[in-house]
N, C-alpha and C positions, 0 to 999 in steps of 0.2 A: 472798435474804430469803424468809421464810415468809409467805404471804398467807392471810387467813382465807377462809371459804366465801362471803362476800358481795361479793367484789371483782370483779364482772362486768366493769366497764369496763376494769380493768387486764388481765384475761385476754383480752378481745376486741380490745384496742387495736392489735394488729399481727399480722403473719404470723410466727410463731416459726420459727426455723431447725429446731429439734427439740423435739418433745414426748415425754418419756419417761413411759410409763404404768407406775407401780410404783416405789416408792422403797426397795425392799429392798436387799440387798447388791449384786446385779448391776445393778439399775436405777440405784442411786446411783453406782456405778462408771462407768456409761455417761454419766450426767449430768455428773459431775465431770470426767471425761476430756474430753468434748466442750467443756465450758465453758473448761477450761484451754487448749484448742486454738482458742479464739476464737469458738465458736458461741454463739448466744443460745438458751438452753435453758429450757424449762418442764418441771418434774417434778411429776407428779400422784401423790399417795399418800393413802389413806383416813385413816391415823393416823400422826402423827409419833412417832418414838421418843423415849424419855426420855433427854435428854443429860446429866442429872445423874448423878453416879457416887457410889455408896456402897461402899467397899471391903469392908464387912461384909454386902453384899447376898448372898442365897443364890445358889448356882450355878443357872444357867438350864438348861432341859431340852434345848435344841437347841444343838449346837456344830458347828464345822467343823474339819477337819484341814487347815490351809493348807500348800500346797507352797511351794518356793522361788520359783517363778514368780509365785504369788499374792502372796507377800511383796513381791516387787519391784514388782508392780503397785500395791499399797497404799502402798509407800514412795514410788514415783515420783509418786503423786497427793497425797502429804503426809498420808495418813490413818494411817500406821503409828504415829506418835507418840501418836495418840489411843488406839490399842490398848495401847501400852506404858503409858500413863497409867491404864489400867483394869486388865484382867486377861487374861493369856495364859500359855501354858506350852509350852516346847520339849520335844519328845520325841526321844531319841537312838537308840532301838532299837525293833524290832518283833519279836515272837516269835509264831510260828504253829505250832499243833500240832492233833492231832485226838484224839477220844475213844476210838477203837477200836484204836489202835496206838501205838507209840512214835515214829512219824514226826513230824518237826518241822523247822522252818527258822527261822533267826535272822538278822535284818538289823540291822546296826550302822552308824551314820553314820561312825564312825572308819575303816571299811573303804573308804570312798570319799572320805576326807579332807574331810568336811563337819562343821560343828559340831553339826548335828542333822538329823533327817529331816522336820522340819516343826514346826508350832505348832498346839496345840489351843486354839481361841478360841470363846467363846460368840458365837452369831450376832448377838445384840443389841449386843454390844460392837463387832463389825465395822461394823454398820449405823450405830451412834451415831458412831463415829470418822469415817466417810464424811460423815455429815450435818454434823458440826462444820465440816468443810472446805467443804461445799456452801453453808451459810448465810452464810459469810463471803466468798463469791465473787460478784462483781457480775454475772457472766454467767448465773447460775442463779436462776430464780424458782421457788419451791416453793408449790404450792397443795394444801392439806390439806382433806380432808373432803368432796370432791365425788364424785358418782356418775357414772361414764361411762355415758351412755345412747345414744350413737350414734357411729359411725365410718364414714366414707365416703371411699374413695380415688378421686381424679379424675386427670385428665391431668397437671396441673401442681402439685397439692398434695393434702394430706389435710385433711378436716374432722372435728372431734370435737364432740360435743354432751355437755355436762355438766349434770346435774340437769334434763334436759329443757328447759333454758332458756338455757344459755350456749353459744355457738358459737365454737369456736377453729379457726384455720387454721394449718397447719404444712407446711413443706417435707418433713419426715420425721416419722413416728411410730414410736417404738421400743416394742414390746410386751415389757415386763419384769414382767408381772403373774402369774407363777407357773404351776404345772402345770395349773391350771384356767383358763387365760388367756381372759379375755373378749375381748381385742383379737383374738386368734387366731381365735376363733369369729366375730367380727363381720366379719372380712375373708375368711372362708371358706377358711382353710387347714386341711386335714385332717391328722389324726395317726394314726400306727400305734401300737397298744398291745399290750403283752404283760403279762399278770397273772402275777406270780411265785407267787401263792397264799401269800404270806408277809407278815408285818407286822414292823415294827421297833419295839421297845419301847425308849425312850430316856429318859435322865435322868442324874443324878449321884449317886454314892455315895461314902462314906468307908470305907476298908478297914483291917483290923487291921494289915496289913503295908504298907510303902511300895511305890509302883508302880515305883520305880527308873527313872523317866523313860522308861518302856517302854510301848508299846501291845501288849496281850496279846490274841491271837485264837485261840479254840478252836472247831474244827469238831465238831459233834455231830449226831445223827440229825435233830433238828428244824430245824437251821440253825446258823450260827455265832453265837458270843457274843464280845463284845470289850470290853475295858477300854481307854479312851483316857486317857493320863496327864494329870492336872492337878496343881495344887499341893497340898501339905500332906496327902498320902495320899488326896486326892480323885481320882476318875476319872469320866469320862463313860462311860456304858455304851451299847452297842448290842446288843440281844438280839433275834435273828431267830427268829421262831416261825411256825408255820402260822397263817393268818389266823383260824381258828376259836378260837385260844387268846388272841387279843388282849384281849378283855374279861376273861377269867380273870386275865391278868397285871395288868391295871389294877385289878381288884377286890380283889387281895390286900392284907392289912394290911401296914403297913411292916415288921413283924417277919417275916411270912411271905415278903414280897418279898425282904427281905435274905437270908433263908436260901435262897430259890430262886436268887438271883443268885450267891451263894457256891458253890452246888452246880453251877450251869451253868459256872462258871469252874474247876471241880475244886479249889476253895479255893486257887487260885494265889496270891492275895493275902490268904489267911486269911479270917476272917469279915468280913462287911459290918457295920459298927458304926453307920452313920448313913445315912439315905436322904433325899434331897431330892425335889422334885416329879418326876413322871414323866408321859410321854404316849406315845402309840403311833399309828402310821399304816400303812395297807396299802402294799405295794411294787408299783409298776406301772412298767414301762419304756414311755416314750412318746417318739416322735420325729416331729416335724412333717415333712410331705411336702416342704415348702419353708420356708425361713427368711425369704424376702423376697417382696414384691409392690411395685408402683410406690408409692414414698413410704412404705414400711412395712418394718420388720425386726423379727424375733424374736430374743431373747437369753435365755440361762439356761434355767430350768425351763419357760418358755413355749415353748421350742423343743425341749427334750429333758429327760427324767428318766432316772435310771440307778440300778441297784442300788447302795446306799450302802456295801457291805462294804469297798470299797477307799478310801472317803473322797474320791472324785473329783468329786462333784456340783458343789459351789460352785466348785471350781477350774476346771472346764470352763466354767462360767458367766462367771467373771472373765476367762478367755481369750477368750470370745466378746466381752465388753465391750471388752477391749483391742484386739482385731482390728477391731471395728467402728469404734472411735475412729480407729485408724490408717488404715483404708480411706477413711473420709470426709474425714479431714484431708488425705491425699494427693490425693484427687480435687478437693478445694476449691483446692488449690494449682495443680492442672492447669487447672481451669476454675471460676471463682468462681460461675457460675450453674448449672452442671449436676451438682453433686456428689451430688445425691439421686436421680439417674436410675437406672433399674432395672439397667442394665449395671454400674454401680458397686456397687450392693447385691449383685449376684450374685458379685462378687469376694469379698465377705465370706462369702457362703454357701459358695462353693467352698473357701475357706480353712478354715472351721470344721466344716462338716457331716460331711465324711469322717472327720476325727479323732474327733469325738464318736461317730460310728457305730462306729468301731473299738473305742473304750473300752467302749461299751455291750455289744458282742458279746463282748469279752474278759471282762467281768463275768458274762455269761451262761454262758461256758465254765467259769468258776470255780464258778458256781452248779450247773451240771450235774455237774461232777466231784465236788463235795463233798456233793452230796445222797447220803446213804449208803443207796442203794436195792438194790445187788446186790454179789455177791462180786467181779465183774469190776472195778468201779470202786474197790472197797475195795483190791484188789491194786494197781491203778494208783497210788493215793495213797500206799500204803506204799512204793512204789518211787520215785515222783516227788519227794516232799518231801525224803528224804535226799539224792537226787541234786542237787536244787536247792540244798541247804545246802552240799554239797561243791563244786559247780561255781562257784567264786568269781567268775570273769569274768562268767558269766551272771547271777549274783545281783547283782553290782555294777552291771551294765547295767540290770537291772530297777529297782534303787534310783534310778539316775540318771534313768531315764525317768519314774518316778513323781514324783520330787522336782522335776525341772527342766523337764519337758514334752518333747513330741515335735515333730519337724519344725521349721519356721521359726516362731519365736516373735515375737509383736508386740513392738515396741520398749519398750512399757510393762512387759513381763514380763522385760526384761533389765536387767542392772546399769546 
């Protein structure tokens, strides 16, 4: 159920098993997964998503490219139906090329006997589908509109203060409150940061030519440009530019923006004939020094952020959520009282932190290689892309890794 901001007695009435701070895509996945595993969960979120759906609603600015592992997580939690009842689009192919040569590589789902390479879904659609499941589950209580004003970790529990007046106790607090995590700061977990000196301009556009259910990515001197296939000749765009060009891109008229987008894509899908809302944000890689402390765990962007050019951000976060749910559930079966101890939480950290770091560094390798700074790297790219396109086993392995995940997957991420 969703509780209003005045229900102090309900919030303070007991020691919660888990309090999840943040009800976005990853936080909602944690809350729902733990509730389905028998935990009593309180989820805190400043603003509830709109669960009403209008099929004629304009495309939202922020989307995610969901992998097969993420699809399985959402299906196993019962949230995939809510996505299907709203709006989503499968893409079957991905085409990558660069502006200074004929080098290119093409990925096709049929080459690995898969129906698609993933789904492009608006973030608000994913969140709403999860919330629909959450509010119908008796083990989840949602409190909306409260400000977190304190968080203290003690020997046997965590204490949260809301609105400087409500005190809540929990066996575990999960920080799912995004890249600028307040919970992470409150418990004193440091982060490592790397500024890419780039921004991502995102939104949706309609093109003259159909997108062919393909994601198109072109590397150019300022950074990559991508079309992510959506329905009816609409595509989500991700246009990576130097940070100093962010305000310029946002200040363009719709007509000027449409022309700039078409040019950035080398008119791959013809002219841009309609432009929806757009936004932009700077790109910074962040990684928490630790994911856990006694009675506390970080997930998703609160633990790590990544260059979005390969679309792995939310997929890593959903894997965090599924791994944490499985770790806590197994520990509770082993010992009903001690499932939130630090040694248990460190199992989750060991499971996820290394994989997240590998993907982060891989994206930095791509960023380094495709920054068109010198002749040496230009020559490498001219050779590497055609080789990757022709080396079918390697290409298929890369598709499988991106689509299905790496290493031991949580049970929620499996069929």
